[in-house]
C-alpha positions, 0 to 999 in steps of 0.5 A: 732659520728656527727661532727658539727661546733658548737662543734667546736666553743664550744671547741675552746671557752673552750680551750681559757677560760682555757688557758687565765683565769683558767690555769694562776689562777691555777698555781698561786695559786697551792701552796695555794690550795695544802696547804688547801687541805693538811690541810682539809685532816688532819682535815678529818683524825683526825675527822675520827679517833676520830669518829672511837674511839668514836664508838669502845668505845661505842660498848665496853661499850655496851658489857660490860653493857650486860655482867654485 
């Protein structure tokens, strides 16, 4: 792998941006982010269960219609 000074500068710049801006922001709002993601996860799980139940009901209904 070629080693170029440009990549060192880019890497150093990314580390500075992370250390000075992104990391403190993530730490400060970690609880809010976790809470929001947990709420989203719960809603997705609920919607998935409802969709699966709807599919199962539909398939069951189709099968009973065909046997009559």
